[in-house]
C-alpha positions in Angstrom: -2.9 -18.3 19.6 -2.8 -19.5 15.9 -3.0 -17.0 13.1 -6.3 -16.9 11.1 -4.7 -16.9 7.7 -1.8 -18.3 5.7 1.5 -16.5 6.0 2.6 -14.0 3.3 6.3 -14.5 3.9 8.7 -17.3 4.3 12.1 -17.5 6.1 14.7 -15.8 3.9 12.3 -13.4 2.2 13.5 -9.8 2.0 10.9 -7.3 3.1 10.4 -3.6 3.6 9.5 -2.8 7.2 7.3 0.3 7.8 6.8 1.0 11.5 3.5 1.9 13.2 4.2 5.6 12.6 4.5 5.1 8.8 8.3 5.4 8.8 10.1 3.2 6.3 12.7 1.3 8.4 14.3 -0.2 5.3 15.1 -3.7 4.0 15.1 -6.7 6.4 15.2 -10.5 6.2 12.6 -12.8 7.7 14.3 -15.1 10.2 11.4 -16.5 12.2 7.6 -16.7 12.8 5.4 -15.5 15.6 1.8 -14.4 16.2 0.5 -11.3 17.9 -3.1 -11.9 19.0 -4.4 -13.7 15.9 -2.2 -11.8 13.4 0.9 -13.3 11.7 4.1 -11.7 12.9 7.8 -12.3 12.0 11.2 -12.0 13.5 13.4 -9.9 11.2 17.1 -9.1 10.8 18.9 -6.8 11.3 17.0 -5.2 14.2 18.1 -3.8 17.6 15.5 -5.8 19.4 15.6 -9.4 18.0 13.2 -10.7 20.6 10.5 -8.3 19.2 8.4 -9.6 16.3 6.8 -7.4 13.6 3.2 -7.6 12.5 2.6 -8.9 8.9 0.6 -5.7 8.2 3.9 -3.7 8.7 5.8 -5.7 6.1 5.8 -6.0 2.3 8.1 -7.9 -0.1 11.1 -5.8 -0.9 11.1 -6.6 -4.6 8.5 -9.4 -5.4 9.9 -10.0 -8.9 13.4 -10.8 -7.5 12.3 -13.1 -4.6 12.6 -16.2 -6.6 16.4 -16.0 -7.0 18.9 -14.6 -4.4 21.6 -14.4 -7.1 19.9 -11.5 -9.1 
């Protein structure tokens, strides 16, 4: 199924992952795209289960002001 809206993140973005219980799982990197139902989802690294994608609603940019340059 295709997602119903444009993706918030691109490959290489650094994101903060908060799990379904509200626990901050820390900084991760987007490495791929998926969908769960009609919601955007992403593969992230590092993770113990690389075959498991994470819903967009559980991710936010790590530091939006620094996303433009990886050298900062």
